[in-house]
Backbone atoms as SQL, in Angstrom:
CREATE TABLE atoms (id INTEGER PRIMARY KEY, chain TEXT, resi INTEGER, resn TEXT, atom TEXT, x REAL, y REAL, z REAL);
INSERT INTO atoms VALUES
  (1, 'A', 1, 'MET', 'N', 14.154, -20.105, -5.249),
  (2, 'A', 1, 'MET', 'CA', 13.194, -19.020, -5.367),
  (3, 'A', 1, 'MET', 'C', 13.662, -17.743, -4.669),
  (4, 'A', 2, 'GLY', 'N', 14.912, -17.701, -4.245),
  (5, 'A', 2, 'GLY', 'CA', 15.430, -16.529, -3.554),
  (6, 'A', 2, 'GLY', 'C', 15.324, -15.269, -4.375),
  (7, 'A', 3, 'GLU', 'N', 15.528, -15.397, -5.678),
  (8, 'A', 3, 'GLU', 'CA', 15.424, -14.232, -6.558),
  (9, 'A', 3, 'GLU', 'C', 13.997, -13.698, -6.564),
  (10, 'A', 4, 'SER', 'N', 13.026, -14.587, -6.618),
  (11, 'A', 4, 'SER', 'CA', 11.623, -14.168, -6.594),
  (12, 'A', 4, 'SER', 'C', 11.273, -13.512, -5.273),
  (13, 'A', 5, 'THR', 'N', 11.782, -14.075, -4.184),
  (14, 'A', 5, 'THR', 'CA', 11.515, -13.499, -2.867),
  (15, 'A', 5, 'THR', 'C', 12.080, -12.089, -2.776),
  (16, 'A', 6, 'ALA', 'N', 13.267, -11.885, -3.303),
  (17, 'A', 6, 'ALA', 'CA', 13.874, -10.549, -3.299),
  (18, 'A', 6, 'ALA', 'C', 13.029, -9.575, -4.119),
  (19, 'A', 7, 'GLU', 'N', 12.534, -10.032, -5.242),
  (20, 'A', 7, 'GLU', 'CA', 11.700, -9.171, -6.085),
  (21, 'A', 7, 'GLU', 'C', 10.381, -8.843, -5.390),
  (22, 'A', 8, 'ILE', 'N', 9.795, -9.846, -4.742),
  (23, 'A', 8, 'ILE', 'CA', 8.545, -9.620, -4.013),
  (24, 'A', 8, 'ILE', 'C', 8.783, -8.652, -2.856),
  (25, 'A', 9, 'SER', 'N', 9.904, -8.798, -2.184),
  (26, 'A', 9, 'SER', 'CA', 10.249, -7.887, -1.090),
  (27, 'A', 9, 'SER', 'C', 10.364, -6.454, -1.600),
  (28, 'A', 10, 'SER', 'N', 10.981, -6.287, -2.742),
  (29, 'A', 10, 'SER', 'CA', 11.113, -4.964, -3.342),
  (30, 'A', 10, 'SER', 'C', 9.740, -4.378, -3.679),
  (31, 'A', 11, 'LEU', 'N', 8.882, -5.203, -4.223),
  (32, 'A', 11, 'LEU', 'CA', 7.519, -4.758, -4.531),
  (33, 'A', 11, 'LEU', 'C', 6.775, -4.347, -3.262),
  (34, 'A', 12, 'ALA', 'N', 6.930, -5.135, -2.206),
  (35, 'A', 12, 'ALA', 'CA', 6.269, -4.819, -0.940),
  (36, 'A', 12, 'ALA', 'C', 6.754, -3.482, -0.390),
  (37, 'A', 13, 'THR', 'N', 8.050, -3.242, -0.512),
  (38, 'A', 13, 'THR', 'CA', 8.610, -1.964, -0.060),
  (39, 'A', 13, 'THR', 'C', 8.013, -0.804, -0.862),
  (40, 'A', 14, 'GLY', 'N', 7.885, -0.995, -2.160),
  (41, 'A', 14, 'GLY', 'CA', 7.270, 0.025, -3.005),
  (42, 'A', 14, 'GLY', 'C', 5.825, 0.277, -2.625),
  (43, 'A', 15, 'LEU', 'N', 5.106, -0.785, -2.310),
  (44, 'A', 15, 'LEU', 'CA', 3.710, -0.636, -1.891),
  (45, 'A', 15, 'LEU', 'C', 3.602, 0.146, -0.591),
  (46, 'A', 16, 'GLU', 'N', 4.527, -0.106, 0.331),
  (47, 'A', 16, 'GLU', 'CA', 4.526, 0.649, 1.591),
  (48, 'A', 16, 'GLU', 'C', 4.691, 2.150, 1.324),
  (49, 'A', 17, 'GLU', 'N', 5.619, 2.483, 0.449),
  (50, 'A', 17, 'GLU', 'CA', 5.854, 3.898, 0.119),
  (51, 'A', 17, 'GLU', 'C', 4.629, 4.502, -0.561),
  (52, 'A', 18, 'LEU', 'N', 4.062, 3.797, -1.518),
  (53, 'A', 18, 'LEU', 'CA', 2.855, 4.284, -2.185),
  (54, 'A', 18, 'LEU', 'C', 1.719, 4.493, -1.198),
  (55, 'A', 19, 'THR', 'N', 1.577, 3.555, -0.272),
  (56, 'A', 19, 'THR', 'CA', 0.514, 3.661, 0.727),
  (57, 'A', 19, 'THR', 'C', 0.691, 4.914, 1.565),
  (58, 'A', 20, 'ARG', 'N', 1.918, 5.176, 2.016),
  (59, 'A', 20, 'ARG', 'CA', 2.174, 6.399, 2.796),
  (60, 'A', 20, 'ARG', 'C', 1.843, 7.650, 1.989),
  (61, 'A', 21, 'ARG', 'N', 2.214, 7.656, 0.734),
  (62, 'A', 21, 'ARG', 'CA', 1.964, 8.831, -0.108),
  (63, 'A', 21, 'ARG', 'C', 0.474, 9.040, -0.342),
  (64, 'A', 22, 'VAL', 'N', -0.237, 7.949, -0.619),
  (65, 'A', 22, 'VAL', 'CA', -1.686, 8.051, -0.835),
  (66, 'A', 22, 'VAL', 'C', -2.376, 8.534, 0.437),
  (67, 'A', 23, 'THR', 'N', -1.950, 8.016, 1.588),
  (68, 'A', 23, 'THR', 'CA', -2.536, 8.439, 2.860),
  (69, 'A', 23, 'THR', 'C', -2.306, 9.924, 3.095),
  (70, 'A', 24, 'SER', 'N', -1.117, 10.378, 2.823),
  (71, 'A', 24, 'SER', 'CA', -0.799, 11.795, 3.005),
  (72, 'A', 24, 'SER', 'C', -1.683, 12.676, 2.129),
  (73, 'A', 25, 'ILE', 'N', -1.848, 12.280, 0.891),
  (74, 'A', 25, 'ILE', 'CA', -2.695, 13.052, -0.025),
  (75, 'A', 25, 'ILE', 'C', -4.145, 13.013, 0.442),
  (76, 'A', 26, 'ALA', 'N', -4.608, 11.833, 0.850),
  (77, 'A', 26, 'ALA', 'CA', -5.987, 11.693, 1.334),
  (78, 'A', 26, 'ALA', 'C', -6.225, 12.583, 2.547),
  (79, 'A', 27, 'ASP', 'N', -5.261, 12.618, 3.454),
  (80, 'A', 27, 'ASP', 'CA', -5.387, 13.464, 4.644),
  (81, 'A', 27, 'ASP', 'C', -5.510, 14.941, 4.266),
  (82, 'A', 28, 'ARG', 'N', -4.753, 15.348, 3.266),
  (83, 'A', 28, 'ARG', 'CA', -4.843, 16.757, 2.823),
  (84, 'A', 28, 'ARG', 'C', -6.217, 17.058, 2.235),
  (85, 'A', 29, 'TYR', 'N', -6.748, 16.129, 1.443),
  (86, 'A', 29, 'TYR', 'CA', -8.092, 16.333, 0.895),
  (87, 'A', 29, 'TYR', 'C', -9.133, 16.349, 2.007),
  (88, 'A', 30, 'ALA', 'N', -8.984, 15.481, 2.989),
  (89, 'A', 30, 'ALA', 'CA', -9.930, 15.458, 4.108),
  (90, 'A', 30, 'ALA', 'C', -9.887, 16.779, 4.874),
  (91, 'A', 31, 'ALA', 'N', -8.683, 17.301, 5.087),
  (92, 'A', 31, 'ALA', 'CA', -8.533, 18.573, 5.788),
  (93, 'A', 31, 'ALA', 'C', -9.138, 19.733, 5.008),
  (94, 'A', 32, 'ALA', 'N', -9.166, 19.590, 3.692),
  (95, 'A', 32, 'ALA', 'CA', -9.737, 20.633, 2.829),
  (96, 'A', 32, 'ALA', 'C', -11.238, 20.404, 2.616),
  (97, 'A', 33, 'HIS', 'N', -11.809, 19.486, 3.397),
  (98, 'A', 33, 'HIS', 'CA', -13.248, 19.180, 3.326),
  (99, 'A', 33, 'HIS', 'C', -13.665, 18.654, 1.965),
  (100, 'A', 34, 'ARG', 'N', -12.771, 17.883, 1.335),
  (101, 'A', 34, 'ARG', 'CA', -13.091, 17.197, 0.083),
  (102, 'A', 34, 'ARG', 'C', -13.206, 15.709, 0.377),
  (103, 'A', 35, 'GLU', 'N', -14.219, 15.388, 1.197),
  (104, 'A', 35, 'GLU', 'CA', -14.400, 14.014, 1.648),
  (105, 'A', 35, 'GLU', 'C', -14.650, 13.052, 0.495),
  (106, 'A', 36, 'ASP', 'N', -15.230, 13.559, -0.607),
  (107, 'A', 36, 'ASP', 'CA', -15.485, 12.692, -1.759),
  (108, 'A', 36, 'ASP', 'C', -14.178, 12.147, -2.332),
  (109, 'A', 37, 'VAL', 'N', -13.219, 13.014, -2.501),
  (110, 'A', 37, 'VAL', 'CA', -11.919, 12.605, -3.026),
  (111, 'A', 37, 'VAL', 'C', -11.155, 11.815, -1.965),
  (112, 'A', 38, 'ALA', 'N', -11.205, 12.294, -0.727),
  (113, 'A', 38, 'ALA', 'CA', -10.497, 11.609, 0.360),
  (114, 'A', 38, 'ALA', 'C', -10.997, 10.174, 0.505),
  (115, 'A', 39, 'ALA', 'N', -12.293, 9.962, 0.394),
  (116, 'A', 39, 'ALA', 'CA', -12.855, 8.613, 0.538),
  (117, 'A', 39, 'ALA', 'C', -12.307, 7.672, -0.532),
  (118, 'A', 40, 'ASP', 'N', -12.212, 8.149, -1.754),
  (119, 'A', 40, 'ASP', 'CA', -11.650, 7.317, -2.828),
  (120, 'A', 40, 'ASP', 'C', -10.176, 7.008, -2.569),
  (121, 'A', 41, 'LEU', 'N', -9.452, 7.989, -2.085),
  (122, 'A', 41, 'LEU', 'CA', -8.032, 7.774, -1.792),
  (123, 'A', 41, 'LEU', 'C', -7.853, 6.813, -0.616),
  (124, 'A', 42, 'TYR', 'N', -8.712, 6.922, 0.397),
  (125, 'A', 42, 'TYR', 'CA', -8.621, 5.985, 1.516),
  (126, 'A', 42, 'TYR', 'C', -8.979, 4.571, 1.069),
  (127, 'A', 43, 'ALA', 'N', -9.887, 4.443, 0.116),
  (128, 'A', 43, 'ALA', 'CA', -10.209, 3.118, -0.440),
  (129, 'A', 43, 'ALA', 'C', -8.991, 2.554, -1.172),
  (130, 'A', 44, 'ALA', 'N', -8.302, 3.401, -1.919),
  (131, 'A', 44, 'ALA', 'CA', -7.075, 2.966, -2.598),
  (132, 'A', 44, 'ALA', 'C', -6.029, 2.556, -1.570),
  (133, 'A', 45, 'GLU', 'N', -5.940, 3.314, -0.481),
  (134, 'A', 45, 'GLU', 'CA', -5.000, 2.989, 0.598),
  (135, 'A', 45, 'GLU', 'C', -5.291, 1.595, 1.162),
  (136, 'A', 46, 'ARG', 'N', -6.555, 1.302, 1.397),
  (137, 'A', 46, 'ARG', 'CA', -6.920, -0.022, 1.926),
  (138, 'A', 46, 'ARG', 'C', -6.519, -1.130, 0.951),
  (139, 'A', 47, 'ASN', 'N', -6.723, -0.893, -0.336),
  (140, 'A', 47, 'ASN', 'CA', -6.342, -1.892, -1.333),
  (141, 'A', 47, 'ASN', 'C', -4.834, -2.084, -1.401),
  (142, 'A', 48, 'LEU', 'N', -4.093, -1.001, -1.312),
  (143, 'A', 48, 'LEU', 'CA', -2.628, -1.102, -1.296),
  (144, 'A', 48, 'LEU', 'C', -2.156, -1.867, -0.060),
  (145, 'A', 49, 'THR', 'N', -2.788, -1.594, 1.079),
  (146, 'A', 49, 'THR', 'CA', -2.436, -2.295, 2.307),
  (147, 'A', 49, 'THR', 'C', -2.734, -3.789, 2.185),
  (148, 'A', 50, 'ALA', 'N', -3.876, -4.110, 1.587),
  (149, 'A', 50, 'ALA', 'CA', -4.227, -5.519, 1.378),
  (150, 'A', 50, 'ALA', 'C', -3.217, -6.200, 0.456),
  (151, 'A', 51, 'ALA', 'N', -2.783, -5.503, -0.579),
  (152, 'A', 51, 'ALA', 'CA', -1.785, -6.062, -1.492),
  (153, 'A', 51, 'ALA', 'C', -0.469, -6.287, -0.757),
  (154, 'A', 52, 'TRP', 'N', -0.066, -5.334, 0.088),
  (155, 'A', 52, 'TRP', 'CA', 1.159, -5.479, 0.864),
  (156, 'A', 52, 'TRP', 'C', 1.073, -6.700, 1.782),
  (157, 'A', 53, 'ARG', 'N', -0.082, -6.882, 2.439),
  (158, 'A', 53, 'ARG', 'CA', -0.262, -8.036, 3.328),
  (159, 'A', 53, 'ARG', 'C', -0.140, -9.354, 2.564),
  (160, 'A', 54, 'ARG', 'N', -0.720, -9.398, 1.370),
  (161, 'A', 54, 'ARG', 'CA', -0.635, -10.622, 0.574),
  (162, 'A', 54, 'ARG', 'C', 0.799, -10.923, 0.167),
  (163, 'A', 55, 'LEU', 'N', 1.519, -9.896, -0.245),
  (164, 'A', 55, 'LEU', 'CA', 2.918, -10.112, -0.601),
  (165, 'A', 55, 'LEU', 'C', 3.727, -10.558, 0.618),
  (166, 'A', 56, 'SER', 'N', 3.437, -9.979, 1.766),
  (167, 'A', 56, 'SER', 'CA', 4.127, -10.372, 2.993),
  (168, 'A', 56, 'SER', 'C', 3.833, -11.832, 3.333),
  (169, 'A', 57, 'LYS', 'N', 2.598, -12.238, 3.113),
  (170, 'A', 57, 'LYS', 'CA', 2.217, -13.635, 3.356),
  (171, 'A', 57, 'LYS', 'C', 2.987, -14.574, 2.435),
  (172, 'A', 58, 'VAL', 'N', 3.123, -14.180, 1.166),
  (173, 'A', 58, 'VAL', 'CA', 3.879, -14.988, 0.216),
  (174, 'A', 58, 'VAL', 'C', 5.335, -15.087, 0.663),
  (175, 'A', 59, 'MET', 'N', 5.927, -13.968, 1.073),
  (176, 'A', 59, 'MET', 'CA', 7.320, -13.988, 1.512),
  (177, 'A', 59, 'MET', 'C', 7.497, -14.879, 2.737),
  (178, 'A', 60, 'ALA', 'N', 6.547, -14.829, 3.657),
  (179, 'A', 60, 'ALA', 'CA', 6.630, -15.656, 4.861),
  (180, 'A', 60, 'ALA', 'C', 6.535, -17.140, 4.500),
  (181, 'A', 61, 'SER', 'N', 5.731, -17.463, 3.520),
  (182, 'A', 61, 'SER', 'CA', 5.582, -18.866, 3.140),
  (183, 'A', 61, 'SER', 'C', 6.813, -19.390, 2.400),
  (184, 'A', 62, 'GLU', 'N', 7.610, -18.489, 1.847),
  (185, 'A', 62, 'GLU', 'CA', 8.837, -18.873, 1.151),
  (186, 'A', 62, 'GLU', 'C', 9.995, -19.084, 2.110),
  (187, 'A', 63, 'SER', 'N', 9.846, -18.606, 3.329),
  (188, 'A', 63, 'SER', 'CA', 10.940, -18.717, 4.318),
  (189, 'A', 63, 'SER', 'C', 11.012, -20.105, 4.913);
């Protein structure tokens, strides 16, 4: 399953990058007093973080 683990690791890395980008955008909306948009983006950030944690858990169980 090493190939799958490598693919999952790559996906997790992509999720980390997406999470950083979403957070950055959310912060800009929050600074512009667009809390409605920022709140939705922060919710997406939480979901991306949860997905990253699940993938990390899968990778740990494969080790």
